[in-house]
C-alpha positions in Angstrom: -18.6 56.9 62.9 -17.5 54.4 65.7 -14.1 55.7 65.4 -14.8 59.3 65.8 -17.3 58.8 68.6 -14.5 57.0 70.5 -12.2 59.7 69.9 -14.5 62.3 71.6 -15.2 59.8 74.6 -11.4 59.5 75.1 -10.7 63.4 75.0 -13.7 63.7 77.6 -11.9 61.2 79.5 -8.7 62.8 79.3 -10.0 66.5 80.4 -11.9 64.8 83.6 -8.7 62.6 84.5 -10.6 59.5 84.3 -9.2 56.6 85.8 -6.1 55.6 83.5 -7.2 51.5 83.2 -10.7 53.0 81.1 -8.5 55.5 79.3 -5.9 52.7 78.1 -9.0 50.3 77.3 -10.9 53.1 74.9 -7.3 53.8 73.4 -6.6 50.0 72.9 -10.1 50.2 71.2 -9.2 52.7 69.1 -6.3 51.2 67.8 -8.0 48.0 67.0 -10.5 50.5 65.0 -8.0 51.9 63.0 -6.3 48.5 62.1 -9.7 47.2 61.0 -10.3 50.5 58.8 -6.8 50.3 56.9 -7.5 46.5 56.4 -10.9 47.4 54.9 -9.4 50.2 52.8 -6.5 47.8 51.6 -9.1 44.8 50.8 -10.8 47.6 48.9 -7.9 48.8 46.8 -7.0 45.3 45.9 -10.5 44.7 44.4 -10.3 47.9 42.9 -7.1 46.8 41.0 -8.4 43.5 40.0 -11.5 45.0 38.6 -9.4 47.6 36.2 -7.2 44.7 35.1 -10.0 42.6 34.3 -11.7 45.7 32.5 -8.2 46.7 30.6 -7.2 42.7 29.7 -10.8 41.4 29.2 -13.6 43.6 28.9 -11.9 46.5 26.2 -10.6 43.9 23.8 -13.9 42.3 23.6 -15.9 45.7 22.7 -13.4 46.6 20.6 -13.8 43.2 18.6 -17.3 43.7 19.1 -16.8 47.3 17.6 -14.8 46.5 14.5 -17.6 43.7 13.1 
């Protein structure tokens, strides 16, 4: 939400021909947010892969042994 808010702010600033330094500041902030979002997505993806591996390698064999006994 913060990313969207800052993008809207940037568009308004560009339409009103705001100070270039302020525009640069908002653009930098948006870039930092975008980087943080990408990193967060990568972390969540890694966790998801780890959970899937654990499920496939450890949980399913245990469930199969339980069912067969």
